[in-house]
Each structure stands twice: as C-alpha cells, then as structure tokens.
C-alpha positions in Angstrom: 0.0 0.0 0.0 1.2 3.5 -0.7 1.2 6.4 1.7 -1.9 7.8 -0.1 -3.8 4.5 0.1 -3.0 4.1 3.8 -4.1 7.6 4.6 -7.3 7.3 2.7 -8.2 4.0 4.3 -7.8 5.7 7.7 -10.0 8.6 6.6 -12.7 6.4 5.3 -12.8 4.1 8.3 -12.9 7.1 10.6 -15.9 8.5 8.7 -14.2 11.4 7.0 -14.3 12.5 3.4 -11.1 11.9 1.3 -10.6 15.7 0.7 -10.8 16.4 4.4 -8.3 19.2 4.3 -6.5 19.8 7.6 -7.9 16.5 8.9 -6.1 14.7 6.1 -2.8 16.3 7.0 -3.4 15.3 10.6 -4.0 11.7 9.6 -0.9 11.7 7.5 1.1 12.9 10.6 -0.6 10.2 12.7 0.3 7.5 10.2 4.0 8.5 10.3 4.0 8.6 14.1 2.7 5.1 14.3 5.1 3.9 11.5 8.1 5.1 13.5 6.6 3.7 16.7 6.0 0.3 15.1 9.6 0.0 13.8 11.0 1.1 17.2 9.9 -2.2 18.7 12.8 -4.6 18.9 10.8 -7.4 17.4 10.3 -5.4 14.2 13.6 -3.5 14.1 15.1 -6.0 11.6 13.1 -4.3 8.9 15.4 -1.3 9.3 18.7 -3.1 8.6 20.9 -1.4 6.1 24.5 -0.7 5.1 26.7 2.0 3.7 30.2 1.9 2.4 33.2 3.4 4.2 36.3 4.1 2.2 39.4 4.8 4.2 41.9 7.5 3.3 45.6 7.2 4.0 46.6 9.0 7.2 43.0 10.0 8.1 41.9 8.7 11.5 38.3 10.1 11.7 35.3 9.3 9.5 31.6 10.2 9.4 28.7 7.9 8.8 25.5 9.7 7.9 22.9 9.2 10.7 20.5 7.7 8.2 22.3 4.6 9.6 21.8 5.5 13.2 23.2 2.4 14.9 26.3 0.5 13.8 26.3 -3.3 14.2 29.5 -4.2 12.4 32.2 -3.0 10.0 33.8 -5.5 7.7 35.7 -5.9 4.4 33.2 -7.4 1.9 36.2 -8.7 -0.2 37.4 -10.7 2.8 41.0 -9.3 2.6 40.9 -7.8 6.1 39.4 -8.8 9.4 36.2 -7.2 10.6 36.8 -4.2 12.9 36.2 -4.7 16.6 34.4 -1.9 18.6 36.3 -0.4 21.5 35.7 2.5 23.8 37.5 5.9 23.8 39.0 5.0 27.2 40.5 1.8 25.6 42.0 4.0 22.8 43.4 6.6 25.1 45.2 3.9 27.1 47.3 3.1 24.0 50.0 5.7 23.4 50.4 4.5 19.8 46.7 5.3 18.9 47.5 8.4 16.8 50.8 7.2 15.5 52.1 4.6 13.0 49.7 3.9 10.1 48.6 0.4 9.3 45.5 -1.7 8.5 42.7 -0.8 11.0 41.6 -3.5 13.4 39.4 -1.4 15.8 36.8 1.4 15.5 35.8 3.8 18.2 32.4 5.6 18.2 32.6 9.3 19.1 28.8 9.8 19.0 26.6 12.0 16.8 27.9 15.4 15.6 27.2 17.8 12.7 30.8 17.5 11.6 32.9 14.3 11.0 36.3 15.9 11.3 37.5 18.2 14.2 39.4 21.4 13.5 43.0 21.3 14.6 43.7 21.4 18.4 45.0 24.9 18.2 41.8 26.1 16.5 40.8 27.3 13.1 38.1 29.3 11.3 35.2 27.6 9.5 34.1 28.4 6.0 31.1 27.2 4.0 30.4 26.9 0.2 27.7 25.3 -1.9 28.3 23.1 -5.0 25.5 25.2 -6.7 26.4 28.8 -7.8 22.7 29.9 -7.3 22.7 29.2 -3.5 23.2 32.8 -2.5 20.1 33.6 -0.3 20.3 30.8 2.3 22.0 31.5 5.6 24.0 29.3 7.9 23.7 29.3 11.7 26.5 27.8 13.8 27.0 27.0 17.4 30.7 26.2 18.2 33.4 26.1 20.8 36.6 28.1 21.0 40.0 26.8 22.0 39.6 28.3 25.5 36.3 26.4 26.0 33.9 29.2 25.6 31.0 29.0 23.1 30.9 31.0 19.9 27.6 31.5 18.1 28.1 34.1 15.4 25.2 35.8 13.5 23.7 33.9 10.6 26.0 34.0 7.5 24.7 34.2 4.0 26.1 31.8 1.5 27.8 33.1 -1.6 27.3 30.2 -4.0 30.5 28.2 -4.7 32.7 30.8 -3.1 33.7 30.0 0.5 32.4 32.4 3.1 33.6 32.4 6.7 31.2 31.7 9.5 31.9 34.5 12.0 35.3 36.0 12.3 37.3 33.8 14.8 40.0 31.4 13.8 40.2 29.7 17.2 37.4 27.1 16.9 37.9 23.5 18.0 34.5 22.0 17.8 31.0 22.5 16.4 27.7 21.8 18.1 25.2 22.8 15.5 25.0 23.7 11.8 21.7 24.7 10.2 20.6 26.2 6.9 17.7 28.6 6.8 16.4 26.7 3.7 17.4 23.7 1.7 20.0 24.3 -1.0 20.2 23.2 -4.7 23.8 22.0 -4.0 25.7 20.2 -1.2 26.9 22.7 1.4 30.4 21.8 2.5 32.3 23.1 5.6 36.0 23.7 5.6 38.8 24.6 8.0 40.5 27.0 5.6 39.5 29.7 3.1 41.4 27.8 0.4 42.2 24.1 0.3 42.2 22.8 3.9 40.1 19.9 5.2 36.4 19.1 4.8 34.8 19.1 8.2 31.2 18.2 7.2 28.5 18.4 4.6 24.8 19.3 4.5 23.5 17.4 1.4 21.0 18.7 -1.2 17.5 19.1 0.0 18.3 19.1 3.8 18.8 21.9 6.3 20.9 19.9 8.7 22.9 16.8 8.7 24.3 14.6 11.5 27.1 12.0 11.4 28.2 9.2 13.6 31.9 10.0 14.0 34.3 7.0 14.1 38.0 6.8 14.7 39.9 3.9 13.1 42.9 2.3 14.8 45.6 2.0 13.6 45.3 5.1 11.4 44.7 3.7 7.8 47.8 3.5 5.6 45.8 3.0 2.4 42.3 3.0 0.8 40.2 0.1 1.9 36.5 -0.2 1.2 34.5 -1.4 4.2 30.8 -2.0 4.6 29.1 -0.6 7.7 26.0 -2.6 8.6 23.5 -1.3 11.1 20.0 0.1 11.7 18.6 2.7 9.4 16.7 5.7 10.8 13.0 5.6 10.0 12.2 8.2 7.4 8.7 9.7 7.3 6.6 9.0 4.3 5.7 12.2 2.5 5.1 11.5 -1.1 1.8 9.8 -2.1 3.7 6.9 -3.7 6.0 6.2 -0.7 5.6 2.7 0.8 6.6 1.6 4.3 9.6 -0.6 5.1 7.5 -3.7 6.1 6.0 -6.5 4.0 2.8 -5.8 2.1 0.9 -8.4 4.1 1.3 -6.1 7.2 0.7 -2.7 5.7 -2.8 -2.8 7.2 -1.2 -2.3 10.6 -0.5 1.3 9.6 -4.2 1.7 8.9 -5.4 0.1 12.1 -3.0 1.9 14.5 -3.9 5.5 13.5 -7.6 4.5 13.2 -7.7 3.2 16.8 -5.9 6.4 18.0 -8.4 8.6 16.1 -11.4 6.7 17.4 -10.1 6.9 21.0 -8.6 10.4 21.2 -10.8 12.4 18.8 -14.1 10.7 18.2 -14.2 9.2 21.8 -15.6 5.9 20.3 -13.8 3.7 22.9 -15.8 0.5 22.5 -15.3 0.5 18.7 -11.6 1.2 19.0 -11.1 -1.6 21.5 -12.9 -4.0 19.3 -10.8 -3.2 16.3 -7.7 -3.5 18.4 -8.8 -6.9 19.7 -10.1 -8.5 16.5 -7.8 -6.9 13.9 -4.7 -5.2 15.2 -3.4 -7.6 17.9 -3.7 -10.8 15.6 -2.0 -9.0 12.7 0.9 -7.7 14.8 1.3 -11.2 16.3 1.7 -12.6 12.7 4.2 -9.9 11.9 6.2 -10.7 15.0 6.3 -14.3 13.9 7.2 -13.5 10.3 10.9 -14.3 9.7 12.8 -11.2 8.6 15.9 -13.3 7.6 16.3 -17.1 7.3 17.6 -18.5 10.6 20.6 -20.8 10.8 19.7 -24.5 11.1 19.0 -25.2 14.7 17.7 -28.3 16.5 14.2 -28.1 18.0 14.3 -30.2 21.1 11.5 -32.6 22.1 9.0 -30.8 24.4 6.5 -33.6 24.9 4.0 -32.1 22.5 5.1 -33.5 19.2 5.6 -36.7 17.3 9.3 -36.3 17.8 8.8 -38.1 21.1 8.2 -41.3 19.1 10.2 -40.5 16.0 13.5 -39.6 17.8 16.0 -37.5 15.9 15.8 -37.1 12.1 19.7 -37.3 12.2 19.7 -40.8 13.7 19.8 -42.6 17.0 23.1 -41.0 18.0 21.5 -37.5 18.2 19.1 -35.9 20.7 15.4 -36.2 20.0 14.2 -33.3 17.8 14.2 -31.9 14.3 16.7 -29.8 12.3 
C-alpha cells in the first residue's frame, strides 16, 4: 500500500471524506507517528537493517557515517581481505599511546557519537568556511554554534552563502568543535564546511534538500595507511513517508497495521468511540501484529528443535539418527 492508500483507508474508516483538508494532514502525521513507533519495537527493528560503504583515506583517522544509519552493528571488508573491525571505547583507545601514530590496517573502530561534523578542527583552533556546490545558492543563511579553544561558546550571527565561493562563519580562527550547523532553507547543492579559506580539510556536509545533517563519528585504529572499502552494517533511521507513492519498510501483508493503529488512535482520542476502538484492536490489530512478529525477517541458521513432549518427535526420535538428541533440524 502507498502512503496515499494508507491515509485514505484511515480517513474512510474514521468516517471522514477523502478531501478532508486539515484532517487529512493530521491523519498523515498520525500514520508516520505510528510507523516510527512500530519499527522502534525490537521485534520489528530488523526491517530497518541497512548498510553504507566506508572508504578509508591514508593518514586520516576520523570518518563520518550519515545518521541515516543510526546504529552501527559491524564494519567488515566485503572482499574478505581484512578482518572485521572490533568496537572499542574511547578509554581503551586513550590507554594506547600509539593510537594516533604509525599507520597500518585498521583493526578497531571507536564511536565518538553523533555530531554535525565528521572531522574536528586542529587542536590549536581554526576558522570555519562554507560553500555550496551550486552557484545559485546565495540567499540561504548558515547558523553555527561552536566552541573556542579556550572552552567558551561562539555563536556568530547567521552567515549568507555566496554560491560556490567560500564564506567564513563569523570572524574567529580559534574554533575547535561545532555543536550545531543549520541552513535557513534547503539548497540546490551540497553545502560543504572547511577549516580554511582555500584548500584545507572538509569538516562536514549538508546534502542537497536538507537543512541539517548529523554524522556518527568514528576513529579507526591504527590510522589507515591506504584506501580500503568497508561495509558498515546497522540500523537505518525511520524516514517519514511524505510522497503519495511512498511505501513503508514492512512486507505488504502487514501494511494494514499502519491503517489500524492510526484508526484506533483517532477513534479513541478524537471521536471518543472507545468501544469500537477496543474491538478493532482486539479483533484486527493484535492478531496482525502477532503474525508480523512471527514472520521471519531473515532465514535463521539451522537449529535443533528439542522434544518438548507435545510433538511426534517423542516417538520418532531424531531425524539425524539414534546417536543424536530427540528433535528436528
């Protein structure tokens, strides 16, 4: 079912017309709220699994994973040439005096948390500049909240972009960290942030169509000595459906859940039809969510199902032979 079909099903079953104006917009928000809530449950979170590539750069220790992948489960070399990276804490890394020295093949990654930049300015501080990849981006402004080398905050006035020409955010050249970066409106190009007016290093990016962007910042140890392509696997952020043709990240058999959940909320909270809402929940929603919970997201490894006294296995023994415990593979 598409976002439009789900929304219109909720409208019709709630007794509204399909061109219900502000009510339609409210129902659309309600559908997205319950969509995010559904996939937040651990028993359904597997539908959010995804991956993104991470390509190392020689002598670069820090990397940023866009927070569209909001939880990292593992980082591995899909070509099998290098061992998967082990996750370690910052305390573990700081205890190793070689952590920022000799390059090599990474064996460990350390999660620095979520930030608007994926590379820190130098310890002695620097300025921060912004430029778009589209020359026409000259009306949008950038707001920044940052920290100076002495630990004080620095929040300069909004700075107007000048297309592909870099413009400095504020006037100070003693910044060591950034807390927030925000555009006043989405840009036609990617907006890139630098630590120098010319050349320098890329600190972060706000991509086309967005007004903010967050990254999960990782440090690799040892510092990479060459380019290696890893795959980062983890859990995707649930993105709201906004276009009529959008479809939810769950199997079609269970799309009706996204009709039932908003419908029940509407009947209870707006229409005050508590009995009808409870009946729909009991007879339709609970059985369907139970089926979805039992639906295998991925094929499980072969496991033995031990005899529990309720099956024919008690008589049949093991399908692997008499030397094996009673049960079925």
